[in-house]
C-alpha positions in Angstrom: -87.2 -15.0 221.0 -87.4 -15.9 224.8 -84.4 -18.3 224.3 -82.4 -15.5 222.9 -83.3 -12.9 225.5 -82.7 -15.2 228.4 -79.3 -16.5 227.1 -80.2 -20.0 226.2 -79.5 -19.2 222.5 -76.9 -16.9 220.9 -78.7 -16.4 217.7 -82.2 -16.8 216.2 -83.4 -17.6 212.7 -86.4 -15.4 212.1 -88.2 -13.0 209.9 -86.8 -9.5 209.6 -89.6 -7.1 210.7 -89.5 -3.5 211.7 -90.4 -4.5 215.2 -87.5 -6.9 215.4 -85.0 -4.4 213.9 -85.3 -2.4 217.1 -84.2 -5.5 219.2 -81.9 -7.4 216.9 -79.0 -7.1 214.5 -79.4 -9.3 211.4 -77.3 -11.2 209.0 -77.9 -10.7 205.3 -81.2 -12.4 204.3 -80.8 -16.2 204.0 -84.2 -16.8 202.4 -87.3 -14.9 201.4 -90.5 -16.5 202.3 -94.0 -15.3 202.8 -97.7 -16.0 202.5 -99.4 -17.7 199.7 -103.1 -18.2 199.0 -104.0 -21.9 198.7 -107.4 -23.0 197.2 -109.2 -26.2 196.4 -108.2 -27.6 193.0 -108.8 -27.0 190.2 -109.6 -23.4 191.1 -106.9 -20.8 190.2 -105.1 -18.9 192.9 -106.7 -15.6 193.6 -104.7 -12.6 192.3 -104.6 -10.9 195.7 -106.2 -10.7 199.1 -108.5 -8.0 197.7 -110.0 -10.6 195.3 -111.2 -12.5 198.4 -113.3 -9.6 199.8 -116.4 -11.1 201.5 -115.0 -14.6 201.3 -113.7 -16.9 204.0 -109.9 -17.2 204.4 -108.4 -19.5 207.0 -105.0 -19.2 208.5 -103.2 -20.7 211.5 -103.1 -18.6 214.7 -99.3 -18.9 214.9 -97.3 -16.6 212.5 -97.8 -13.2 211.1 -100.4 -13.8 208.4 -103.6 -13.3 210.5 -102.5 -9.9 211.7 -101.4 -8.9 208.2 -104.8 -9.9 206.7 -106.7 -8.1 209.4 -104.7 -4.9 208.8 -104.6 -5.0 205.0 -107.7 -6.8 204.0 -110.5 -6.0 206.5 -113.2 -7.1 204.1 -112.0 -10.7 204.1 -113.9 -13.0 206.5 -110.8 -14.3 208.4 -111.1 -17.5 210.4 -108.1 -18.4 212.6 -107.4 -22.1 212.8 -105.2 -24.3 215.1 -102.7 -25.2 212.4 -101.9 -25.8 208.7 -103.7 -29.2 208.7 -107.0 -27.6 209.9 -106.6 -24.8 207.4 -106.1 -27.2 204.5 -108.9 -29.6 205.4 -111.3 -26.6 205.5 -110.5 -25.6 201.9 -110.6 -29.3 200.7 -114.1 -29.7 202.3 -115.3 -26.4 200.8 -115.7 -24.7 204.3 -113.3 -21.9 203.3 -112.5 -20.1 200.0 -108.8 -20.0 200.6 -106.0 -20.7 203.1 -103.3 -18.2 203.8 -100.2 -20.2 204.6 -96.4 -19.9 204.5 -95.6 -20.4 200.8 -93.0 -23.2 201.2 -94.5 -25.0 204.2 -98.0 -24.9 202.8 -97.0 -26.4 199.5 -95.2 -29.3 201.2 -98.0 -30.0 203.6 -100.7 -29.8 200.9 -98.7 -32.1 198.6 -98.3 -34.7 201.4 -101.9 -34.6 202.8 -104.0 -33.7 199.8 -102.1 -34.5 196.6 -103.9 -33.0 193.6 -106.7 -31.5 195.8 -105.1 -28.1 196.5 -103.9 -25.5 194.0 -100.5 -24.3 195.1 -100.0 -20.6 194.6 -97.4 -19.3 192.1 -96.8 -16.0 194.0 -96.7 -14.8 197.6 -99.1 -12.0 198.7 -96.5 -10.9 201.3 -92.8 -11.5 201.2 -90.6 -11.6 204.3 -86.9 -11.9 204.3 -85.5 -14.4 206.9 -82.1 -14.0 208.5 -80.1 -14.8 211.6 -80.5 -12.3 214.4 -78.6 -11.5 217.6 -79.4 -9.2 220.4 -78.7 -5.6 219.4 -75.0 -4.8 219.9 -74.1 -8.4 220.8 -72.8 -11.0 218.4 -71.8 -8.6 215.6 -68.6 -10.6 214.9 -70.7 -13.8 214.5 -73.0 -11.9 212.1 -70.0 -10.6 210.1 -68.5 -14.1 209.8 -71.9 -15.6 208.7 -72.3 -12.9 206.1 -68.8 -13.7 204.7 -69.8 -17.4 204.5 -73.2 -16.7 202.9 -71.5 -14.4 200.3 -68.9 -17.2 199.5 -71.5 -19.9 198.9 -73.6 -17.5 196.8 -70.6 -16.7 194.7 -69.5 -20.3 194.0 -73.0 -21.6 193.2 -73.4 -23.7 196.4 -76.3 -21.5 197.6 -78.2 -22.0 194.3 -77.7 -25.8 194.6 -79.1 -25.8 198.1 -82.0 -23.5 197.2 -82.9 -25.6 194.1 -82.9 -28.8 196.2 -84.9 -27.6 199.2 -87.0 -24.7 198.1 -87.4 -25.5 194.4 -86.8 -22.0 193.0 
């Protein structure tokens, strides 16, 4: 965001949030991502944050998940970690009951660092659309052109091919 506001960048790829809607104009969503609950294998993924009431959930300090958990699941014993790696090692060692991580990034990092030791969630407990944003009132022509391009690759199947290759669903 600082690069955008000080003019070093013309656009920003970011989550669409109510707070950012006041500052930015957005393209149509490019991807929907969000938070997933990762646990030590072979345990099943909890159905929701509420199912973790009284349990230890770790999440990195960067990103929106810590604030979301504090607000929506106050009975969870939230522990903020330095990064994804620390969160994952804590569940593998049994020091935490679950790790709240970005769904896609968490799955990739868990598979790389702890193959077969972490249950990857099937669902996200929070979903956030991601898009390209520009300073409110600036760059609207760019956003319109990007939306035309996104619509074209969705219509001809290219978007699905990219999605299948990189995201997996």
